C-alpha positions, -999 to 999 in steps of 0.1 A, spaced: -563 634 -410 -571 640 -445 -610 633 -455 -595 601 -478 -583 588 -444 -610 592 -423 -634 576 -450 -610 546 -449 -612 544 -412 -650 548 -414 -652 522 -439 -628 501 -417 -649 507 -386 -683 503 -407 -670 467 -418 -657 452 -381 -689 464 -372 -710 443 -391 -689 415 -385 -698 415 -346 -732 418 -355 -731 390 -377 -717 371 -348 -741 382 -321 -769 372 -343 -757 332 -348 -786 317 -327 -772 285 -335 -764 265 -302 -732 249 -298 -725 213 -289 -700 198 -267 -699 159 -261 -676 136 -244 -676 100 -233 -656 73 -215 -637 53 -242 -633 22 -219 -674 16 -215 -691 -9 -240 -723 11 -248 -736 -15 -266 -745 -34 -231 -771 -2 -225 -807 -8 -234 -830 2 -203 -828 34 -182 -845 55 -165 -845 95 -152 -821 104 -118 -845 122 -104 -869 94 -106 -845 68 -84 -826 98 -63 -853 121 -42 -838 153 -39 -860 190 -35 -846 197 -65 -860 166 -80 -895 177 -65 -894 212 -81 -883 202 -115 -918 177 -118 -932 212 -123 -912 235 -139 -921 236 -181 -883 237 -190 -873 206 -172 -906 186 -188 -900 197 -223 -860 181 -216 -875 145 -201 -902 148 -230 -879 150 -261 -852 130 -247 -877 104 -239 -885 107 -277 -850 108 -291 -839 71 -267 -872 53 -278 -859 59 -314 -826 43 -311 -849 16 -291 -840 22 -254 -867 12 -231 -874 33 -199 -885 12 -171 -907 25 -143 -891 6 -114 -866 -23 -112 -831 -21 -120 -815 -5 -154 -783 -6 -173 -780 36 -165 -796 65 -153 -803 102 -173 -798 132 -154 -800 167 -165 -790 205 -158 -806 234 -169 -798 268 -162 -801 304 -176 -777 334 -174 -777 369 -179 -749 388 -199 -735 423 -200 -715 435 -233 -701 464 -239 -693 474 -270 -665 500 -279 -670 502 -316 -680 537 -327 -641 541 -328 -650 579 -312 -641 591 -276 -669 606 -254 -679 639 -265 -687 657 -300 -681 641 -335 -693 651 -372 -688 631 -404 -689 636 -440 -705 618 -461 -710 620 -506 -733 595 -525 -757 593 -549 -779 619 -540 -755 644 -528 -732 649 -494 -742 652 -457 -732 669 -426 -737 650 -398 -732 660 -357 -738 636 -329 -729 633 -291 -712 600 -279 -713 589 -245 -697 560 -244 -697 523 -254 -726 509 -256 -737 483 -226 -759 454 -241 -774 425 -223 -785 389 -228 -793 359 -216 -774 326 -224 -793 288 -220 -769 259 -211 -782 223 -214 -765 192 -201 -775 156 -202 -754 131 -184 -755 94 -191 -748 73 -158 -738 39 -156 -757 21 -129 -731 -2 -119 -704 23 -106 -726 52 -103 -697 74 -124 -709 96 -154 -702 82 -187 -716 100 -213 -720 141 -213 -736 165 -241 -735 199 -231 -758 224 -258 -751 262 -248 -762 293 -271 -778 324 -264 -816 330 -256 -838 350 -274 -864 371 -252 -896 361 -256 -904 328 -272 -941 313 -281 -948 278 -266 -944 261 -297 -907 281 -306 -898 264 -273 -912 231 -283 -890 234 -315 -864 241 -296 -862 217 -274 -867 187 -301 -837 202 -318 -812 207 -288 -826 170 -277 -817 155 -313 -784 169 -319 -771 160 -283 -779 125 -293 -776 121 -327 -743 101 -320 -754 81 -287 -744 54 -282 -707 62 -294 -694 35 -313 -725 20 -319 -744 16 -350 -783 17 -345 
């Protein structure tokens, strides 16, 4: 392989690597919304949280979990802004339910273009030329954590889910309490931005 071809190949690999980094650094969550078209959401005025109506071990745990408290706090705020009323007792039009999960992932990158073993390169720039020699032990392995929040609206007349919002995104390794609150507020706002569907508020 000539020096020119090697340089073109190196530039191509560098470009692919840059695009991979840009995609990997995207911190904005992905949002997915779906609902039952046959439901008249204009009749929905009051709600309760599913956990408060249907006791369970999971519900007891979620009462004391900070992540779960954030979900309820900011979802309550968004619903209140839209005119919905949370009732502590008695019948309501719908129940709000949610699920929060975190999962570890492993990504194996093989973008170097070099096989395992010795490799070298020659470069020329403004300040002269340079020669480098290195050793590649194989593809790089990266681990990251992904979080998912699912919001469900359940029609109390037939106990069926009529609306669902899902937010998914890569989590940072460490966040301050204020950053966690900011993210929870943003996710709640984005998920409920078009709720209730087909109803002007």
